[in-house]
C-alpha positions in Angstrom: 13.5 -40.9 -17.0 12.1 -40.7 -13.2 10.8 -44.6 -12.1 7.3 -44.0 -10.2 9.0 -44.0 -6.9 11.3 -41.0 -8.1 8.5 -38.6 -9.4 8.6 -35.2 -8.4 5.7 -34.2 -6.3 4.9 -30.4 -6.8 2.6 -28.3 -3.9 1.7 -25.2 -3.3 0.5 -22.9 -0.6 -2.9 -20.8 -1.1 -4.3 -18.3 1.1 -7.1 -19.8 3.3 -9.9 -18.0 1.4 -9.2 -19.4 -2.2 -10.1 -22.8 -0.7 -13.0 -21.9 1.6 -14.4 -18.4 -0.1 -16.6 -18.0 3.3 -13.6 -17.4 5.2 -13.9 -13.6 3.3 -15.8 -10.8 4.2 -19.5 -11.4 3.5 -19.9 -8.3 1.1 -17.0 -9.5 -0.9 -18.3 -12.9 -1.6 -19.2 -12.8 -5.6 -20.1 -15.2 -7.8 -17.5 -14.5 -10.5 -15.0 -14.9 -7.5 -16.0 -18.1 -6.6 -16.4 -19.5 -10.2 -12.4 -18.1 -10.6 -11.5 -19.9 -7.7 -13.2 -22.8 -8.5 -11.3 -22.7 -12.1 -8.1 -22.1 -10.3 -8.3 -24.9 -7.5 -9.4 -27.4 -9.7 -6.7 -27.1 -12.3 -4.3 -27.4 -9.6 -6.2 -30.9 -9.0 -6.0 -31.6 -12.5 -2.5 -31.5 -12.6 -1.7 -33.1 -9.6 -0.6 -30.1 -7.5 -0.5 -30.8 -3.5 -2.2 -27.8 -1.6 -1.2 -26.3 1.5 -3.8 -23.8 2.8 -2.2 -20.9 4.8 -4.2 -19.8 8.1 -6.0 -16.7 7.4 -4.7 -13.9 9.5 -8.2 -11.8 9.3 -10.2 -14.4 10.6 -7.9 -15.8 13.0 -7.5 -11.9 14.4 -11.2 -11.2 13.9 -13.5 -13.9 13.1 -15.7 -14.9 10.4 -18.3 -12.2 10.8 -15.9 -9.4 10.5 -16.9 -5.9 8.6 -14.6 -4.8 5.4 -11.6 -3.1 6.2 -8.6 -2.0 4.6 -5.0 -2.8 5.1 -4.8 0.4 7.1 -7.0 -0.9 9.4 -5.1 -4.1 10.1 -1.6 -2.4 10.1 -1.1 -2.5 14.0 1.5 -4.2 16.2 -0.8 -7.1 17.2 -1.9 -7.9 13.7 1.5 -7.7 12.3 2.8 -10.1 15.2 0.0 -12.6 14.2 1.0 -12.4 10.5 4.7 -13.0 11.6 3.8 -16.1 13.6 1.8 -17.6 9.9 4.7 -16.2 8.4 7.2 -18.6 10.4 4.5 -21.5 10.0 4.6 -21.3 6.5 8.6 -21.0 6.5 8.6 -24.2 9.0 6.7 -26.1 6.2 8.8 -24.8 3.5 11.6 -26.4 5.3 10.1 -29.9 6.1 8.8 -30.1 2.3 12.2 -29.3 0.6 13.9 -31.7 3.3 11.2 -34.3 1.9 12.3 -33.6 -1.7 9.3 -31.8 -2.8 9.2 -29.1 -5.0 7.1 -25.7 -3.9 6.0 -23.8 -6.4 5.3 -20.9 -4.3 2.7 -19.0 -2.4 -0.4 -17.8 -3.8 -2.1 -14.7 -2.2 -5.4 -12.9 -3.1 -4.9 -9.7 -5.1 -7.0 -6.7 -3.5 -6.8 -8.3 0.3 -5.7 -6.0 3.2 -3.5 -8.6 4.2 -2.9 -11.6 1.2 -2.7 -8.9 -1.3 0.7 -9.3 -3.6 0.5 -6.4 -5.7 -2.7 -5.0 -4.8 -4.1 -4.2 -1.6 -7.1 -1.8 -0.4 -6.0 1.6 1.7 -7.7 4.5 3.5 -10.8 4.6 5.8 -13.4 1.7 6.1 -12.8 -1.0 3.2 -10.5 1.6 1.5 -9.9 2.0 -2.1 -7.7 -0.3 -4.1 -3.9 0.7 -4.2 -0.7 -0.5 -5.5 1.2 -2.6 -2.8 1.3 -5.7 -0.5 -0.9 -7.0 2.1 0.3 -6.7 5.8 0.8 -10.6 5.7 2.6 -10.5 2.5 4.5 -8.0 3.8 5.7 -9.8 6.8 6.4 -13.0 4.8 8.7 -11.5 2.3 10.6 -9.9 5.4 11.1 -13.7 6.8 11.6 -14.9 3.4 14.7 -12.4 3.0 15.7 -12.9 6.4 16.3 -16.3 6.1 17.3 -16.2 2.3 14.6 -18.3 1.4 13.6 -17.9 -2.7 9.5 -18.7 -2.3 7.8 -17.2 -5.3 4.8 -15.2 -4.3 2.1 -14.8 -6.5 -1.3 -13.2 -6.4 -4.5 -14.3 -7.9 -6.9 -12.0 -9.6 -10.2 -12.9 -8.2 -11.8 -10.7 -11.1 -10.5 -8.8 -14.1 -9.7 -5.7 -12.3 -6.8 -7.4 -11.1 -5.6 -9.2 -14.1 -6.3 -12.2 -16.4 -6.9 -15.7 -14.4 -6.0 -17.7 -17.5 -2.8 -15.9 -17.9 -2.3 -15.9 -14.2 -3.1 -20.2 -14.2 -0.5 -20.2 -17.0 2.5 -18.5 -14.8 1.8 -20.9 -12.0 1.9 -23.9 -14.5 5.3 -22.6 -15.7 6.5 -23.6 -12.2 5.6 -27.2 -12.4 8.7 -29.4 -13.4 
């Protein structure tokens, strides 16, 4: 049994828009999404899981007032370089947390995002169509994690039912808590 000073601390990295949905493209902000984000974040807080907000590559690159765009639009050398910088920032935080004895549950992206989608993104012209695959940031993060042999779990939050069941997703995250 752990003493009060030895208790294990759990933290999780979250895509920026999970904590602040107004980082999203304005047209994509819906009540259902905000309810689901709130439910997920409240569950983490109730379980005393620490949250680390990952900077939003799309907002840094184009700002808050950007238009909807697909993964193909963002798949440029300049955007990939920005995503690599953010991924390196995440890796540095991972090392710091591990050195401090903190248990990292993983990183949560947002399904359907052109940058932070894990299993689903959007491809094609304009905002594109839903397609299987990872967003640009998640691709770059996975490459750096492989390069450095870091076993960080990456999860995709289903903001809407078309990407999965929120309750099942929350249970998967909570299984990672020691």
